[in-house]
N, C-alpha and C positions, 0 to 999 in steps of 0.2 A: 504494500500500500504506500502510495506516495506521501511524503511528508509535506505539511503545509509550509508555505514560505515563512521565513523567519519574521518575527515581530519587528516592526519598525523601531528604530532607536527612540528612546524617550524624548519628549519635547517636540515631536512632529505636530504641527498645527493643522487641525482638521479644516479650519476656515481657509487657510492658505491653500490646502490641497483642493478644496472646492473651487477657489478662484483660478488656480492653475488649470484645473480640469475644464473650467468654462472657457478659458482662453485657448487652450489646445487640448482636445480630447486625449486622455491618457497621461497628460503631464502630472496630474494630481496623483495618479497611481504610481507613476515613476518616482515622484517625490516621497511617497509612502513606502517605497522599497519593492513594489511590484513592478520591477523594471521590464520583464518580458511582456506582461500584459499591457503595460503602459506604451511600450514601443509598438506592440501589435495593433493598438488603436491609433496612435499618433501618426505612424508612417502612412497608412492608407488615407487618413484624413488629409495629411499634407499633400499626398499625391492627387487627391480629388481637388483640393484647393488650387494647387499649381496648374492642373489641367484646365480647370474652369477659368482661371486667370489668363492662361495662354490662349485658350479659345476666344475669350472675350477681347483680348488685346489685338489678336490677328483680325478678328471680325470688325473691330472698331477701326483699325487701320484701313481695311477695305471700304468701310462706310465713308470715312473721311476722304479717301481717294475719289470715290464716286461723287460725293457731295460737293467737293471743291474742284471738280473737273470743269472744263470750259462750258459745257452745256449738259447739265445733269438730266435734262428732259430728252436728250437725243437717244434714239433707238430704244432699247429696253432697259436702260440704266435705272429708270425710276422703279420699274417692276422688280429689279434685282435687289433694291434696297430692303425689301421685306424678307428676302431669302438669305441675307448676309449673316445674320446671327443664328447659330445652331441652337435654337431654343430647346429642342428635345434633349440634346446633350447637356446643356447648361442646367436644365431642370433635374435631369437624372443625377448629375454630379452633386448638385445641391441636396437632393434627397438622400444620397448615400452619405454625404457629409453630416447631414442632420441625424441620420440613423446612427452613425458612429458616435455623435455627440450624446445622444440619448443612452446608448449602450455604455458609454464611458461613465456617465453620471450614475446609472444603476449599479455598475460594477464598483464604482468608488463607494457608494452607499453600503453595498454588501461587504466590501473589504473593511470598512470602518466598523461595521457590526461584528464581523468575524474577529477583528482585532480586539474589540471590547470584550467578547466572550472568552478569548484565549488569554487575555491579560490577567495575570494573577492579582489578587488584591494586594495593596501595599502592606508591608509589615507594620504591626502596631508600634508606635513610638514608645520608647522606654521612658518611664516616669522617674524623675530624680528625687 
């Protein structure tokens, strides 16, 4: 049976982990010591983000090229403006990124609960 990952070092801030996870899915898990799981969520999210950004920038450059041409009404250039942005791809990448965000938040919540269950109670302080 596989051993659970080691407990995070004392002093890890759950609030900071949530904010890190909100900024980049998996970053909060990475911060708490679940490095494999954090990387497994962060890398696909970054890939989706960079792919969507690249698609948008390339499409926007094409749009600017047509819009600033000598005569944008010439030929079928005006009709091509509606087809420049790959809407389906952008929506699909945004949905995958959103799904990774939700999964990351749920896994962070479960990780914090599991750590709370596995953490032994602090030893009683000696009275002088």
